[in-house]
C-alpha positions as CSV (number, residue, x, y, z in Angstrom):
1,M,24.8,-19.2,-9.1
2,T,27.0,-21.2,-6.7
3,S,25.0,-24.6,-5.4
4,T,24.7,-25.4,-1.7
5,T,24.6,-28.6,0.1
6,Q,21.1,-27.4,1.6
7,D,20.1,-26.9,-1.8
8,R,17.9,-29.6,-3.6
9,P,19.0,-30.8,-7.4
10,A,18.4,-29.6,-10.2
11,V,14.5,-30.3,-11.3
12,D,13.5,-31.2,-14.5
13,Y,10.0,-29.6,-15.3
14,S,9.3,-31.1,-18.8
15,P,5.9,-32.8,-19.3
16,A,7.5,-35.9,-19.4
17,A,9.0,-35.6,-15.8
18,H,5.6,-34.8,-14.5
19,P,3.1,-36.9,-15.7
20,A,0.5,-35.7,-13.6
21,D,0.5,-32.6,-15.8
22,L,-1.2,-34.5,-18.6
23,A,-3.6,-36.6,-16.4
24,P,-7.6,-36.1,-16.5
25,P,-8.9,-34.0,-14.2
26,P,-9.4,-36.5,-11.3
27,S,-5.8,-37.3,-11.2
28,R,-4.5,-33.9,-11.1
29,L,-6.8,-32.9,-8.6
30,R,-5.9,-35.7,-6.2
31,A,-1.9,-34.8,-7.3
32,A,-2.9,-31.4,-6.3
33,G,-4.3,-32.6,-3.0
34,R,-1.1,-34.7,-2.3
35,W,0.9,-31.7,-3.2
36,L,-0.9,-29.3,-0.6
37,I,-0.5,-32.0,2.4
38,R,3.2,-33.4,1.5
39,G,4.8,-31.0,-1.1
40,R,7.1,-32.4,-3.8
41,A,8.3,-35.7,-3.8
42,D,11.9,-34.5,-3.5
43,S,10.4,-32.3,-0.4
44,A,12.1,-33.5,3.5
45,A,9.3,-34.4,5.9
46,W,9.4,-31.1,7.5
47,E,9.3,-28.8,4.5
48,R,5.4,-29.0,4.0
49,P,4.8,-28.5,7.8
50,A,6.9,-25.9,8.3
51,L,5.5,-23.8,5.1
52,L,2.3,-24.0,6.6
53,G,3.0,-23.1,9.9
54,L,4.8,-19.6,8.1
55,L,1.1,-19.3,6.6
56,A,-0.5,-19.8,9.7
57,V,1.5,-17.4,11.7
58,T,1.4,-14.9,8.9
59,A,-2.3,-15.1,8.6
60,F,-2.7,-14.8,12.3
61,L,-0.1,-11.8,12.2
62,Y,-2.2,-10.1,9.8
63,I,-5.9,-11.0,11.0
64,W,-5.4,-10.4,14.3
65,D,-8.0,-7.5,16.0
66,L,-8.3,-6.1,12.4
67,A,-11.6,-4.5,13.9
68,A,-9.2,-2.2,15.7
69,S,-8.4,-0.2,12.7
70,G,-12.3,0.9,12.4
71,W,-12.6,1.8,8.8
72,A,-8.9,2.3,8.2
73,N,-8.9,4.6,5.3
74,S,-12.7,5.5,5.2
75,F,-11.8,7.6,1.9
76,Y,-11.9,3.6,0.5
77,S,-14.1,2.4,2.8
78,A,-17.2,4.5,1.5
79,A,-16.5,3.2,-2.1
80,V,-16.4,-0.2,-0.9
81,Q,-19.7,0.3,0.7
82,A,-21.2,2.5,-2.4
83,G,-20.4,-0.7,-4.6
84,S,-21.6,-3.2,-2.3
85,V,-25.4,-1.7,-3.2
86,N,-24.8,-0.5,-6.6
87,W,-23.4,-1.9,-9.3
88,E,-22.6,0.7,-11.1
89,A,-20.8,2.3,-8.2
90,F,-18.8,-0.9,-8.1
91,F,-17.8,-1.1,-11.5
92,Y,-16.6,2.3,-11.7
93,G,-15.2,2.7,-8.3
94,S,-17.4,5.6,-7.1
95,S,-17.4,7.4,-4.0
96,D,-21.0,7.0,-3.5
97,A,-23.7,5.0,-4.5
98,A,-25.4,7.8,-6.4
99,N,-22.2,7.9,-8.5
100,S,-21.2,11.4,-8.6
101,I,-17.5,11.1,-8.5
102,T,-15.0,8.3,-8.4
103,V,-12.3,7.6,-6.0
104,D,-8.5,8.8,-7.4
105,K,-7.6,5.5,-8.4
106,P,-8.7,2.5,-10.8
107,P,-11.5,0.4,-8.6
108,A,-9.3,-3.1,-8.9
109,S,-8.9,-3.5,-5.5
110,L,-12.6,-2.0,-4.3
111,W,-13.9,-4.8,-6.6
112,I,-12.7,-7.2,-4.1
113,M,-13.4,-5.6,-0.9
114,A,-17.2,-4.9,-2.2
115,L,-17.6,-8.4,-3.1
116,S,-16.6,-9.6,0.5
117,V,-19.3,-6.9,1.9
118,R,-22.1,-8.2,-0.5
119,L,-21.2,-11.6,1.1
120,F,-20.4,-10.9,4.6
121,G,-22.1,-7.5,5.0
122,L,-20.8,-4.0,5.9
123,S,-18.0,-3.9,8.6
124,S,-14.2,-3.3,9.1
125,W,-13.8,-6.9,9.2
126,S,-15.2,-7.9,5.8
127,I,-13.6,-4.9,4.1
128,L,-9.8,-5.8,5.5
129,V,-9.8,-9.7,5.8
130,P,-9.3,-9.7,1.8
131,E,-5.8,-7.7,2.3
132,A,-4.9,-10.1,5.2
133,L,-5.4,-13.2,3.1
134,M,-3.9,-11.3,0.2
135,G,-0.8,-10.7,2.4
136,V,-1.2,-14.5,3.1
137,A,-0.9,-15.5,-0.7
138,T,2.0,-12.9,-1.2
139,V,4.1,-14.8,1.4
140,A,3.2,-18.2,-0.5
141,I,4.2,-17.3,-3.8
142,V,7.5,-15.4,-2.7
143,Y,8.0,-19.0,-1.0
144,C,7.1,-20.9,-4.3
145,I,9.6,-18.2,-6.3
146,V,12.6,-19.0,-4.4
147,R,11.7,-23.0,-3.3
148,R,11.8,-23.8,-7.6
149,H,15.6,-23.5,-7.6
150,F,16.6,-23.0,-3.8
151,S,16.4,-24.8,-0.5
152,A,13.3,-25.0,1.5
153,Q,15.3,-23.3,4.3
154,T,15.9,-20.5,1.8
155,A,12.6,-20.3,0.5
156,L,11.3,-20.1,4.1
157,L,13.6,-17.2,5.3
158,A,12.0,-15.1,2.3
159,G,8.9,-15.7,3.2
160,G,9.4,-15.4,6.9
161,A,11.6,-12.0,6.5
162,L,8.5,-10.5,3.9
163,A,5.7,-11.4,6.8
164,I,7.7,-9.5,9.2
165,T,8.5,-6.6,7.2
166,P,6.8,-3.5,9.3
167,V,5.4,-2.1,6.4
168,A,3.7,-5.4,4.9
169,A,2.3,-6.1,8.4
170,L,0.8,-2.6,8.0
171,M,-1.0,-2.3,4.5
172,F,-2.1,-6.2,4.3
173,R,-4.1,-5.2,7.4
174,F,-5.4,-1.8,5.6
175,N,-7.8,-1.2,2.7
176,N,-5.5,1.2,0.4
177,P,-4.8,-0.4,-2.9
178,D,-1.2,-1.5,-2.2
179,A,-1.7,-4.7,-0.6
180,L,-3.6,-5.9,-4.4
181,L,-0.7,-4.5,-6.0
182,V,2.0,-5.7,-4.0
183,L,0.2,-9.6,-4.6
184,L,0.0,-8.8,-8.4
185,L,3.3,-7.7,-8.7
186,T,4.9,-10.8,-7.2
187,A,2.5,-13.0,-9.3
188,A,3.7,-11.2,-12.3
189,T,7.3,-12.4,-10.9
190,Y,6.4,-15.6,-10.3
191,F,5.0,-16.2,-13.9
192,T,8.2,-14.3,-15.5
193,L,10.0,-17.3,-13.9
194,R,8.0,-19.8,-14.9
195,G,8.6,-18.6,-18.6
196,I,12.4,-18.3,-18.0
197,E,12.3,-21.8,-17.1
198,S,10.4,-23.3,-20.1
199,G,10.6,-20.8,-22.9
200,R,6.6,-21.1,-22.9
201,I,4.7,-18.3,-23.9
202,R,1.5,-18.6,-21.7
203,W,3.4,-17.6,-18.8
204,V,4.7,-14.5,-20.0
205,I,0.9,-13.8,-21.2
206,W,-0.1,-14.2,-17.5
207,A,2.7,-12.0,-16.3
208,G,1.2,-9.6,-18.8
209,V,-2.5,-10.1,-17.2
210,A,-0.9,-9.7,-14.0
211,I,0.8,-6.4,-14.4
212,G,-2.2,-5.1,-16.5
213,F,-4.5,-5.8,-13.1
214,G,-1.7,-4.1,-11.3
215,F,-2.5,-1.1,-13.6
216,L,-6.3,-1.2,-12.6
217,T,-5.1,-1.0,-9.1
218,K,-2.7,1.6,-9.0
219,Q,-1.9,2.9,-12.4
220,L,1.7,3.4,-13.5
221,Q,3.1,2.2,-10.4
222,A,2.3,-1.3,-11.8
223,F,4.7,-0.4,-14.8
224,L,7.9,-0.2,-12.7
225,I,9.0,-3.8,-12.7
226,L,8.0,-4.0,-16.3
227,P,11.7,-3.4,-17.5
228,V,13.1,-5.7,-15.1
229,L,10.6,-8.8,-15.9
230,A,11.2,-8.2,-19.6
231,G,15.0,-8.0,-19.0
232,V,15.4,-10.7,-17.3
233,Y,13.1,-12.8,-19.8
234,L,15.0,-11.6,-22.7
235,A,18.0,-12.2,-20.9
236,A,17.7,-15.7,-19.8
237,A,14.7,-17.6,-21.7
238,P,15.7,-20.7,-23.3
239,I,14.9,-19.9,-26.7
240,S,16.3,-18.0,-29.9
241,W,16.1,-14.0,-29.7
242,K,13.1,-14.0,-32.1
243,K,11.0,-16.1,-30.0
244,R,11.9,-14.0,-26.6
245,F,11.2,-10.9,-28.4
246,G,7.5,-12.3,-29.8
247,H,7.2,-13.6,-26.4
248,L,7.7,-10.2,-24.9
249,F,5.3,-8.6,-27.6
250,A,2.5,-10.6,-26.8
251,A,2.8,-9.9,-23.2
252,L,2.6,-6.7,-23.5
253,G,-0.3,-7.0,-25.7
254,A,-1.7,-8.9,-22.6
255,V,-1.1,-5.8,-20.2
256,V,-2.9,-3.5,-23.2
257,V,-6.0,-6.0,-23.3
258,S,-6.1,-6.4,-19.1
259,A,-5.6,-3.0,-18.5
260,G,-7.4,-1.7,-21.5
261,W,-10.8,-2.8,-21.7
262,W,-12.0,-1.1,-18.4
263,V,-9.9,2.3,-19.5
264,A,-11.8,2.1,-22.9
265,I,-15.2,1.4,-21.7
266,V,-14.6,4.9,-18.8
267,E,-13.4,6.9,-22.1
268,L,-16.0,5.9,-24.4
269,V,-18.8,6.2,-22.3
270,P,-20.3,9.6,-22.1
271,A,-19.3,12.1,-19.3
272,S,-23.4,12.6,-18.6
273,M,-23.5,8.7,-18.3
274,R,-21.0,7.8,-15.5
275,P,-19.4,9.4,-12.7
276,Y,-17.2,12.2,-12.7
277,I,-13.2,10.6,-12.8
278,G,-11.9,12.0,-9.4
279,G,-8.2,13.4,-9.2
280,S,-8.8,14.7,-12.8
281,Q,-9.5,18.7,-13.6
282,T,-11.1,17.5,-17.2
283,N,-13.0,14.2,-16.3
284,S,-10.4,12.3,-17.7
285,F,-9.3,9.0,-16.5
286,L,-6.5,9.1,-19.1
287,E,-5.3,13.0,-17.5
288,L,-5.5,11.4,-13.9
289,T,-3.1,8.3,-15.3
290,F,-0.3,10.6,-16.9
291,G,-0.6,13.5,-14.5
292,Y,-2.0,13.6,-10.8
293,N,-1.1,9.6,-10.2
294,G,1.4,9.8,-13.2
295,L,4.3,11.9,-14.1
296,G,3.1,14.3,-11.7
297,R,4.2,11.7,-8.8
298,L,8.0,12.0,-10.4
299,T,7.8,15.9,-10.9
300,G,5.7,17.1,-8.5
301,S,3.6,19.0,-10.7
302,E,0.2,17.8,-9.4
303,T,-2.5,20.1,-10.1
304,G,-5.5,19.7,-7.4
305,S,-3.0,17.7,-5.4
306,V,-2.9,17.9,-1.4
307,T,-0.3,20.5,-1.8
308,G,2.8,20.8,-3.9
309,G,5.9,18.5,-3.9
310,A,9.6,18.9,-4.0
311,G,9.2,20.2,-7.7
312,G,11.9,19.3,-10.2
313,G,13.5,16.7,-7.5
314,A,14.7,19.3,-5.8
315,A,17.3,18.4,-3.1
316,A,15.5,19.8,-0.4
317,G,12.3,18.4,-0.8
318,G,8.8,19.4,-0.2
319,M,6.1,18.2,2.5
320,W,7.0,14.7,1.1
321,G,10.8,14.9,2.6
322,A,13.9,15.3,0.8
323,T,14.4,13.5,-2.5
324,G,17.7,11.3,-3.0
325,F,19.6,8.0,-2.3
326,F,18.7,8.1,1.4
327,R,15.2,9.1,1.3
328,L,14.1,5.6,2.0
329,F,16.6,5.4,5.2
330,E,15.2,8.9,6.8
331,N,12.5,9.7,9.1
332,E,9.5,7.5,9.6
333,I,10.2,5.8,6.1
334,G,13.5,4.2,7.4
335,G,11.3,1.8,10.1
336,Q,8.7,0.8,7.3
337,I,11.6,-1.2,4.9
338,S,15.0,-0.3,5.7
339,W,16.0,-2.6,8.1
340,L,17.4,-5.4,6.0
341,L,17.8,-2.9,2.5
342,P,21.5,-2.1,3.1
343,A,22.1,-5.7,3.8
344,A,20.2,-6.7,0.6
345,L,22.2,-4.5,-1.6
346,V,25.2,-5.8,-0.4
347,L,24.3,-9.3,-0.8
348,F,22.6,-9.1,-4.1
349,V,26.1,-7.9,-5.5
350,V,28.1,-10.6,-3.6
351,A,25.6,-13.4,-4.9
352,L,25.7,-12.3,-8.5
353,I,30.0,-12.3,-8.0
354,L,29.9,-15.8,-7.1
355,G,27.5,-16.9,-9.5
356,R,29.2,-14.9,-12.4
357,T,29.9,-18.3,-14.4
358,A,26.5,-19.7,-14.7
359,A,25.0,-20.0,-17.8
360,R,22.9,-17.5,-19.6
361,T,19.6,-19.5,-19.0
362,D,20.5,-20.1,-15.3
363,A,17.3,-19.9,-13.6
364,R,19.0,-19.5,-10.2
365,R,20.8,-16.1,-11.3
366,A,17.2,-15.4,-12.9
367,T,15.2,-15.6,-9.6
368,L,18.0,-13.4,-8.4
369,L,17.8,-10.3,-11.2
370,L,14.3,-10.7,-10.9
371,F,14.2,-9.8,-7.5
372,G,17.5,-7.8,-7.5
373,G,15.8,-5.5,-10.5
374,W,12.3,-5.1,-9.0
375,L,14.2,-4.0,-5.8
376,V,16.5,-1.3,-7.2
377,V,14.1,0.1,-10.2
378,T,11.6,0.4,-7.3
379,A,13.8,2.0,-4.9
380,V,15.3,4.4,-6.9
381,A,12.0,5.5,-8.2
382,F,10.7,6.2,-4.8
383,S,14.0,7.8,-3.9
384,F,13.8,10.7,-6.4
385,M,10.1,11.0,-7.1
386,A,9.2,14.8,-6.1
387,G,5.6,14.3,-5.8
388,I,3.4,12.9,-3.4
389,F,5.3,10.1,-1.7
390,H,4.1,8.3,1.6
391,A,6.0,6.2,3.3
392,Y,3.6,3.2,3.1
393,Y,4.4,3.3,-0.6
394,T,7.5,1.4,0.3
395,V,5.5,-2.2,0.5
396,A,6.0,-2.4,-3.0
397,L,9.6,-3.3,-1.8
398,A,8.9,-6.0,0.4
399,P,8.6,-9.2,-1.5
400,A,11.9,-8.3,-3.5
401,L,14.0,-7.5,-0.3
402,A,13.0,-10.5,1.3
403,G,13.8,-12.6,-2.0
404,V,17.2,-10.5,-2.2
405,V,17.8,-11.3,1.3
406,A,17.4,-14.4,1.6
407,I,18.8,-15.8,-2.1
408,G,21.8,-13.5,-1.2
409,A,22.2,-15.0,2.4
410,G,22.2,-18.5,1.2
411,A,24.9,-17.9,-1.6
412,V,27.2,-16.4,1.0
413,W,26.4,-19.5,3.4
414,A,27.4,-21.7,0.6
415,A,30.4,-20.3,-0.1
416,R,31.6,-19.6,3.7
417,E,34.8,-21.8,3.3
418,K,36.4,-18.4,1.2
419,L,37.9,-15.9,3.7
420,W,36.6,-13.1,2.0
421,V,32.8,-14.2,2.2
422,R,32.8,-14.7,5.7
423,I,34.7,-11.1,6.2
424,V,31.6,-9.7,4.0
425,A,29.1,-11.7,6.0
426,A,30.6,-10.7,9.2
427,V,30.1,-6.9,7.8
428,V,26.7,-7.3,6.8
429,I,25.9,-8.7,10.1
430,L,27.0,-5.8,12.1
431,G,26.0,-3.3,9.8
432,T,22.4,-4.4,9.7
433,A,22.8,-4.6,13.7
434,A,24.2,-0.9,13.6
435,W,21.3,0.3,11.2
436,A,18.6,-1.3,13.4
437,W,20.3,0.5,16.9
438,V,20.1,3.7,14.7
439,L,16.1,2.7,13.9
440,L,15.1,1.8,17.2
441,D,16.9,5.0,18.3
442,R,14.5,7.0,16.4
443,A,12.0,5.6,19.0
444,A,13.5,6.1,22.3
445,D,10.9,5.8,24.6
446,W,9.9,2.5,22.8
447,L,11.6,-0.9,23.9
448,P,14.8,0.7,24.8
449,W,16.6,-2.5,25.7
450,L,15.8,-4.1,22.5
451,K,18.8,-2.3,20.6
452,V,21.3,-3.5,23.2
453,V,19.9,-7.1,22.5
454,V,20.1,-7.0,19.2
455,A,23.7,-5.7,19.0
456,I,24.9,-8.2,21.6
457,V,23.6,-11.1,19.5
458,S,24.6,-10.2,16.0
459,V,28.3,-9.5,17.7
460,I,28.1,-13.0,18.3
461,A,26.8,-14.4,15.3
462,A,29.6,-12.1,13.2
463,T,32.4,-13.6,15.4
464,L,30.8,-17.3,14.6
465,V,30.6,-16.8,10.7
466,L,34.2,-15.3,11.0
467,L,35.6,-18.6,12.7
468,S,33.7,-20.6,10.4
469,P,32.1,-23.7,13.0
470,K,32.1,-27.1,11.7
471,G,30.1,-28.7,14.1
472,R,26.4,-29.0,14.0
473,L,25.5,-27.5,17.3
474,L,27.9,-24.5,16.2
475,V,26.5,-24.1,12.8
476,I,23.1,-24.1,14.3
477,A,24.1,-21.4,16.6
478,T,25.5,-19.7,14.2
479,I,22.8,-19.6,11.8
480,A,20.2,-18.8,15.1
481,T,22.1,-16.1,16.3
482,T,22.0,-14.6,12.8
483,L,18.5,-14.7,12.1
484,T,17.9,-13.3,15.6
485,G,20.4,-10.4,15.0
486,A,18.8,-9.4,11.8
487,L,14.9,-10.0,12.1
488,L,14.5,-9.2,16.1
489,A,13.9,-5.6,15.5
490,P,11.6,-5.3,12.4
491,A,9.7,-8.2,13.8
492,A,9.1,-6.4,17.1
493,Y,8.1,-3.1,14.7
494,S,5.3,-5.6,13.1
495,I,4.2,-6.7,16.4
496,Q,3.6,-3.3,17.6
497,T,2.1,-2.5,14.5
498,V,-0.3,-5.2,14.4
499,T,-1.7,-4.7,17.9
500,T,-2.4,-1.1,17.3
501,G,-5.5,0.8,15.1
502,H,-4.4,2.7,12.2
503,S,-6.9,4.9,10.3
504,G,-6.7,8.0,7.7
505,S,-4.8,8.6,4.8
506,I,-1.4,8.5,6.1
507,V,-0.3,5.6,8.0
508,T,3.0,4.2,9.5
509,A,4.3,1.2,11.1
510,G,5.7,0.9,14.4
511,P,5.9,3.5,17.3
512,T,6.0,7.3,16.7
513,V,9.7,8.0,15.6
514,A,11.5,12.1,15.7
515,G,10.5,13.7,12.9
516,S,7.6,11.6,11.7
517,M,4.6,12.8,9.7
518,G,2.5,10.2,11.9
519,G,2.9,7.3,14.2
520,P,0.5,4.3,15.5
521,G,-2.6,4.8,15.2
522,G,-2.5,6.7,11.9
523,G,-3.3,10.0,10.9
524,F,-1.4,12.8,9.6
525,G,1.4,14.0,12.6
526,G,2.4,17.3,12.5
527,Q,6.0,18.4,10.7
528,G,6.4,21.9,11.4
529,R,4.5,24.7,12.7
530,G,0.9,25.6,11.6
531,Q,1.0,22.1,9.4
532,G,-0.6,19.9,12.1
533,G,-3.0,17.5,10.7
534,P,-7.0,17.3,11.0
535,G,-7.9,15.3,14.3
536,G,-10.4,13.2,14.2
537,T,-11.7,10.0,15.7
538,P,-12.5,7.1,13.6
539,P,-15.3,4.8,14.1
540,A,-16.1,1.6,15.5
541,G,-13.0,2.0,18.0
542,A,-10.4,3.0,15.6
543,G,-7.3,4.7,16.5
544,T,-7.3,8.4,16.3
545,Q,-6.1,10.7,14.3
546,G,-3.3,12.5,15.4
547,G,-2.4,16.2,14.7
548,T,0.3,18.7,16.2
549,G,-1.2,21.9,16.3
550,T,-4.5,23.4,13.9
551,Q,-4.7,23.1,10.5
552,G,-4.4,26.7,10.4
553,G,-2.3,29.5,8.3
554,T,-3.6,32.5,6.5
555,G,-4.9,30.9,3.4
556,T,-8.2,31.6,2.6
557,Q,-9.0,28.7,-0.2
558,G,-9.1,25.7,2.6
559,G,-6.4,24.1,1.6
560,F,-3.7,22.3,3.2
561,G,-2.5,25.0,5.6
562,G,-5.4,27.3,5.2
563,T,-9.1,27.5,6.5
564,P,-11.8,25.8,5.3
565,P,-14.7,27.2,4.0
566,G,-16.2,29.8,6.5
567,G,-13.5,29.8,8.2
568,A,-13.5,26.7,10.4
569,T,-10.5,25.4,11.8
570,Q,-9.9,21.7,12.1
571,G,-9.1,20.6,15.2
572,G,-6.4,18.6,16.1
573,T,-4.0,18.6,19.7
574,G,-2.3,15.3,19.3
575,A,1.5,15.3,19.5
576,G,1.9,13.2,16.4
577,T,1.1,9.9,18.0
578,G,-2.5,9.6,16.3
579,A,-4.2,10.6,19.5
580,G,-5.5,13.7,17.9
581,T,-8.4,14.9,19.8
582,G,-10.1,17.1,17.0
583,A,-13.2,16.1,15.6
584,G,-13.5,18.3,12.8
585,T,-16.0,21.4,15.3
586,G,-13.9,24.4,14.4
587,T,-16.0,27.4,14.3
588,A,-17.4,28.3,10.9
589,A,-18.5,31.5,9.5
590,G,-20.9,33.0,12.0
591,G,-19.9,31.4,14.9
592,A,-21.3,28.0,13.8
593,Q,-19.7,24.7,14.2
594,G,-17.8,22.7,11.2
595,G,-18.4,19.4,9.8
596,A,-16.7,16.1,10.5
597,G,-13.3,14.8,9.6
598,G,-11.2,16.8,7.1
599,L,-8.8,16.4,4.4
600,L,-6.8,13.4,5.2
601,G,-9.4,11.5,7.4
602,S,-12.6,11.3,9.1
603,S,-14.2,11.2,12.0
604,S,-16.9,9.8,14.2
605,V,-20.5,11.1,13.6
606,S,-23.0,11.4,16.5
607,S,-26.5,9.7,16.5
608,S,-28.1,12.8,16.6
609,V,-26.5,13.7,13.0
610,Q,-27.3,10.1,11.9
611,A,-30.9,10.3,12.7
612,L,-31.1,13.7,10.7
613,L,-29.7,12.4,7.8
614,K,-31.6,9.1,7.7
615,A,-35.2,11.0,7.8
616,D,-37.1,10.8,4.8
617,A,-33.3,9.7,3.2
618,S,-35.5,7.5,0.2
619,K,-36.7,11.2,-1.1
620,Y,-33.3,12.2,-2.4
621,T,-30.4,11.1,-4.5
622,W,-28.0,12.4,-1.7
623,V,-28.9,12.7,2.2
624,A,-25.8,15.2,2.3
625,A,-23.4,16.8,0.4
626,A,-19.6,17.9,2.1
627,I,-16.7,19.1,0.7
628,G,-13.4,16.5,0.5
629,S,-14.1,12.7,0.3
630,N,-12.9,12.1,3.9
631,S,-15.7,14.4,5.3
632,A,-18.3,12.8,3.2
633,A,-17.2,9.4,3.9
634,A,-17.8,9.9,7.5
635,Y,-21.4,10.5,7.2
636,Q,-21.9,8.0,4.3
637,L,-20.5,5.1,6.6
638,A,-22.3,6.2,9.5
639,T,-25.5,6.2,7.8
640,Q,-24.9,4.0,4.6
641,E,-26.7,6.7,2.6
642,A,-25.3,8.5,-0.4
643,V,-23.3,11.6,0.3
644,M,-21.7,13.7,-2.4
645,P,-18.0,14.5,-1.6
646,I,-17.9,17.6,-3.3
647,G,-14.6,18.2,-5.1
648,G,-13.1,14.6,-4.8
649,F,-10.9,13.7,-2.3
650,N,-8.9,17.0,-1.9
651,G,-12.0,19.2,-2.7
652,S,-9.9,20.3,-5.4
653,D,-12.3,18.5,-8.5
654,P,-14.3,20.3,-10.4
655,S,-17.0,18.2,-9.6
656,P,-19.8,19.6,-9.8
657,T,-19.4,23.0,-10.7
658,L,-21.4,25.7,-8.9
659,A,-24.3,25.8,-11.9
660,E,-24.4,21.9,-11.7
661,F,-24.9,21.8,-7.7
662,K,-27.4,24.9,-7.9
663,A,-29.5,22.8,-10.5
664,M,-29.3,19.7,-8.2
665,V,-30.3,21.3,-5.5
666,A,-33.1,23.2,-7.3
667,A,-34.3,19.6,-8.6
668,G,-34.4,18.6,-4.7
669,E,-31.6,16.0,-5.1
670,I,-29.3,17.0,-2.2
671,H,-31.0,17.1,1.4
672,Y,-28.0,18.9,3.5
673,F,-25.0,20.5,3.1
674,I,-22.3,20.0,5.9
675,G,-20.5,23.0,6.4
676,G,-16.6,23.4,7.5
677,S,-15.1,21.0,5.4
678,V,-11.7,21.3,3.3
679,G,-11.6,22.9,0.4
680,Q,-9.5,23.7,-2.8
681,A,-5.3,22.9,-2.6
682,N,-2.4,23.5,-5.2
683,G,-4.1,24.9,-8.2
684,G,-6.9,23.1,-8.7
685,S,-10.6,24.2,-9.0
686,S,-12.3,26.6,-7.0
687,A,-16.0,25.1,-7.3
688,S,-16.0,23.7,-3.5
689,S,-15.4,26.8,-2.4
690,S,-17.9,28.9,-4.8
691,I,-20.6,26.1,-3.6
692,A,-19.8,27.0,0.0
693,A,-19.7,30.4,-0.5
694,W,-23.3,30.3,-2.2
695,V,-24.5,27.6,0.3
696,E,-23.7,29.8,3.3
697,Q,-25.5,32.9,1.8
698,N,-28.3,31.3,0.6
699,F,-29.2,29.1,3.3
700,T,-29.6,29.2,7.0
701,A,-27.0,27.2,9.1
702,T,-28.2,25.1,12.3
703,T,-26.0,23.2,14.7
704,V,-26.7,19.5,15.5
705,G,-24.3,17.6,17.4
706,G,-21.6,19.9,16.9
707,V,-21.8,20.0,12.9
708,T,-23.1,22.8,10.9
709,L,-25.9,21.8,8.7
710,Y,-27.9,23.5,6.0
711,D,-31.3,22.3,5.1
712,L,-31.1,22.7,1.1
713,T,-35.0,22.1,0.5
714,A,-35.8,24.7,3.1
715,Q,-35.7,28.5,1.4
C-alpha cells in the first residue's frame, strides 16, 4: 500500500517496544488508563478527543428514543422475557418460560438481552440498549482495526461511515440477532489482523472463538467470512507455511469448541427433557442449522418457511426479490447499504493496484483484504440466496464497507499526484452522487431538495479533486465537500431511521420507497395484490405495523396469503408505511373475533384480555396458547405469563402435535386458546391447523376485547 503524509510511521508491535505489556497488573492498568484518555504516544493531541466524540455521537444516535420501538421484534422480546424469569428458557432460548419451544435461532443474542432485563427489569429500553452499545463497540473496533496501520483521519472516516450507515442505525437499535453477529464478526477481523501482525497463535484462536459465538448467534451466516479470514492469514502472516496451517487448524478447533458445546448439549439432552427446537420439523438443531437456517436460505427450499423463496436461484425471484448481482441496489434494499457500495468496489481495486508492490506480509494490504474480502463474499452470498432474504440482513456488510471506503479513499488521496488517480476519484465522487440521487428519488416526497444539494456539492468536490489543490484552505475545502457529498444522504437516512419507531419481523431503514416491502415503523408492507402484511399496533407507543390490503387469498391452511384458522382475516389497512391499523380482529368461525397479531408482527392487548389471562395464572403452566410465535408474544409480553406459541414462528412446526395438545388440555396445563392466529405455510406441519379445528369443535368461543378465546378448562 502507498504511504501518505497523514499516515503514522510503522509501529513496532514487539514486546520490547511496549514494556507496559510485560509490567505487573497495576502498571498495565495505569497504562490502559493513560491510553484511554490520551491515546498512543505517537497520537496527535486531537486524536483521542475526536475518537471519543465519534463514539459519543454514535451512542447518542443509537440510544436516542429507543422506547419508540416498543417491543421491537416481539418474537425475540418474548423469548427475552422468558429467559429473564427461567434459567432453562435462558439457556435454550425458549419462546416461553414454560419451555414449550425455542426461537428459530441459537440463543447467544438472547442471553445478553435477558441478563439486561434481569438487571434492569422488563422494558423496551432494557431489551434494546445492549444492541445500541454493541453498535458503539463495533464502531470502536473498526476504528482500532484501521488505526493500527493507517492515519487517524482514515480510521475516523471508517468509524463514522459505519455509524451513519442506515441499516446499522436500524439494527443497532433493534433486538434481532444481527447486532451481536456484526460485533463478533468485526472482533474476529481485529483478532485475525493482530495474528497477521505478530504471527502469534493466540490471536487466531480468539478469532475462532468470536466466529464460534457468531454461530451461536445466527448459525451459518457467521461462517461466510471464515474463508476470508483464513485466506488472508495464510497469505500474510509472517511465519512459515507449516505454522500458518497449524494456527488455522487450531483456530478451527476454537470455532468448533466455542460453538459446539451448546450444540452438543442440545443434541444429547433427550427431547422430552428440553423444549422443542423451533424452526425444525424433526426437533433437531442440526436440521435447523443445515435446513431452514442453512442451505435452505441459499436454495429456497425451506420447509415450514413463511413462503417459498426464489427457488434454485431463479432470476425472477420469489417474494424476497429477484436474485442477481444488482439485488443489493434494488427497491428498499439499496437505501439500507448501497450508498457507498459502488465507490467501495472501485476504491478496493484501485487501492490494491496502488499497493501491488507491497511485501507479502504487509499489514496495510492485509487490512484492506480482510475488509474487502468480507464485503465481496457476503455481498455475493446475499445477492444470490434464493430463500428468505430481508433488507436488514445487509447490516453484515456495514463494517467491511466502511473499512474499504476509508482505506481506499486514503490510498487515492495519497496518490493524487497521478492524473489517472484524480480522474478515478472524480468519477467515484460523481458516481456516488448520481447513485444517491437515484436512491433519494425512490422516496420522492421525502426531503426532495436533498438530492440537489448532494449533486451540487459533489460536482464542486470532483472539480477540486481534478485540479489537485495545494493550499491548505483548498485542501480542506476539497476534503469537506467530498465527505459532505458522499455522506450527507446516508446520514439523513439514518437520522430519519432513529427518529422513527420500528417494530415487527421485517423492518427497513429510512423513509418508504417505491416498491418496498415495508416502511418506517417496520412491519410488512404490501408487495402486490392479496399479499398485504398483517396489521397491528405494537405496545408501548411503538410504530405500527403497515400493510396494504388484507392477508387474504384462497388458501385454507392459514399460511401466508391464506386465511388463518377458522377463516379469520388478518387486518391491515396501511399503505406500506408502517401505519396499518389492523389488530388481528377479523372474523373467525361463527362470526367470533380473531386474535391479536399475526405471522410477522404482534399487536396490543386490551386490559380486559390481560386481566382475564392473569386471573388464576399460577394454576396453569400456560395461561394461553396461540398459533404462531408473534401472536403468542403479544399476550406473553402483556401479561408476563407463559403463553404457548403453537407451531413456532410460522405456525408450521409440529410442536405440539394434536395428541400432545389434547394431553396437556386434559391435564389442565393450558387455560385458554386464542383464536384467529396464523397457521401452516410452505410444506410444514399441519398440526396447528388440526389443533385449531379440534378446539373450535369441542370448546365454546367467547369474545373479550375483540379477541376470540376458548376456555380449555370448561367442557
